[in-house]
N, C-alpha and C positions, 0 to 999 in steps of 0.2 A: 413895274414891279408887281408880281402876283401877290395878292393879299387875302387873308381870311380873318374873320373876327375871332378874337380870343377873349372869352369871359372867364372871370375868376370869382368863385363864391366867397372870397374874403375881401381884400381891399385893393388888389392890384388893378391898375387901369388897363384899358384895352391896348393890346400889342398887335403888331402886324408882322406877318411872315415875310422874310426876305431870303436871300440866297443861303443864309446860314441855317443850320438846324436849330429850330426853335427850342428844342429840349436842351441842346448844348449851351445856348446863350442863357437860358433861365438857370440851368444847373451851375454855370460859372458864377452867376450872381449869388446863388445860395451858398456856395462854398466860400466865396470871398467874404460874405457877411459873417460866416462862422469864424473865419480866421481873424477878422477885425474884432469880433466880439470877444474872442479869446485874448486879444490884445497882446499877442505874441508873434513877433516877426521871425519866422524861421531863418536861421543862418544857412541851413542846408535843407532843401526840400526835394522830395521824390514825387514826380508826377507819373502816374501809370496810365498809359493809353494815348490815343491820338487827340483826345479832346483836351487841349492845353487850357489850363484854368485862367491864367492871367500873365501878362507881361511884367507885372509888378515885381515878381521874383525871378525873372528870367536869368539874371546873372548868377543865381545861386541854386538853380534847379537842374536836376538830372531827370531826363525823360526816358522812361522805360516803356516799351510798346507791347511786350508780351510776357508770358509766364516764364519762359526759359531765361530771358534776361533777368527777371526778378530772382529766380533760383540761383543764378550765377553772380548776383550782386554781393559784394563783400563790404560795401560802405554802410555807414549808419547815418540816419537823418533825423532831424527834429520834427519833420512832418512828412506824412505820406498822404497824397490826395488822388482822387480818381473821380472823374465826372462821367458817370454811366458806363465806363469801360469795363466795370466788374459785373455788369448786368448778366452776362453769359457765364462769367468765370467764378462767381462768388462761391459756388459749390465745389470748385476744383480742389482736389485733395492737397492738403498742406499749403494752400494759397495763403490763408490767414496766418499760418505758422511763419511763412517766409516774410510776410508783411511785418509781423511782430518783431522778427529778428532784424529787420532793416531799420527799425526805430531806435533812437537813443533812449535812455531812461527819461521818463516823463514826456517823451515825444507823443504826438497825437496823429490819429488816422481819421481822415474826413472824406466821405464818399457819398455819392447819390445812387439810389436805386428806384425803379418804378415798382410800386406795390400792386398787390392783387385787387385793390379797389379801383383799378384802371380798366378802361374799355368795357365797362359793364354792359352798356346798351349794344355795342358792336358784337360782343361775344354771345349775348343772348340771341341776337338775330341770326348770326352765322350758325349757331347750334340748331336752331329751328329749321334753317334751310338744309343743313347737312342731314339731319334726321329724316326730313321729307324726301330727299333725293338719294342719299347714300345709305340710309338705314343705320347711320352712325355718325359720329362727329370727329372732325380733325382738330388737332391742337394747333390753332392758327396764330396764337400770340404768346409771347413769353420767352424765357421764364419770367414770371412775376412772383413777388415775395410777400410773405407775412412778416411784418416788422418784428414781432416777438421771436420768430424763428431765427432771424439774423442776429438779434441781441444774444440769443442762447449760443449761437456759433461763436460770437465774439467772446463771450464769457468762457467758453471751453478752451479758447486759445489765449487765455490770461489777460485779455484786454479788460479795462476797468472804467467805471464811471461813464458808461455810454449814455449819450444824450441824443434824442431823435426829434427832429422837427419835420412837419409835413406841409406840403404845398399842394392844394387841390386846384386843378385847372379844368376848364371845359372849353375845348376847341370846337367851334361851330363851323361846319363846312357847308357851302352851297354848291359844291362841285364834287362829284364822285371821283372824277379823274384827278383832281387836286389832292383829295384825300389819299388815293392810291400812291401818288408821287411822294407825298410826305412820309407815308409809312415805310417806303423803301429807305428813306433817309434815316428814319428812327432806328432801323435795324432790329426791330423786335417783332416782325411779322413773318410768319411762315407762309402766308397766303399767296405771296407773289413769286415764290421760287419757281423757276422755269421747269424744273424737273417734275413738279407735281402736275398730274393730269386731271382735269376736271371735265365733267359732262357739260355739254352745251346748255342743258337745262339749268345747271347751277348758275351760270353767268346770266342767263335770261331772268331767272327768278330773283337773284340778288340785285341786279340792276333795277328791276321793276320795284322792288321793295324800297331801295334807297331813293330812287326818284320820287316815289310816292311820299316818303317821309319829308324829303326836301321841299316838295311842292306844297305839302300841308303846313309845314312849320317854317319854311324859308331857309332851313339849315338842317344838318345832321349833327348831333352832339357826340363828341369823343371825350370821355372822362379820363383824366390823368391825375394820379396822386404820386408825387415825388417825395421820397423820404430821404432826408439828409442826416447821415449818422456821423457823430463825432465821438471818438473814444480814445483812451490814453493807455500808454504802456506803463 
């Protein structure tokens, strides 16, 4: 099993990467903890996306995988949950409107997003490389979000009593190849799209910088801040 060291600047113990997406497994725990804290077991629950939250509610859950299915949904649910699958779609026109309409009165909406406090070191390094080689910078990661902006969007769509908790993680890699592989799984990197063409100098310089940092510190840090939103109809 391939492993990497995962540090957290709060209280979480070290975790290790396996074949599952580390973000998905952490996000599942965060959302389940919110449902348990609410102490309300939904009779009917709507799960948006491929990242299924838990088998605990499997017999009472409808799985919707895309926006079109959501728009065509005519049922109402006591809970709507999504584990990072809204990372790309949260700004989709009328998305929050359709989610609101899919909830029963006093139903709750719980979801995870990655904030713009993430990938700070990585973004800074790529920016410097891009400017030196391309005379400009690519947008390599995202979209990433300001928590307050999301709260305002929820308020505009009539959600109420929004509560946000954050989980700060630092993933420490000692392999550039492993880091690249994981970012493909996270689905939030534009860096590895095959259609993008990069100069040879870019690869040489980026590899040299990452290898130097890993050699000096024994790892390269990747910062991640996960925001879990819980709000009500």
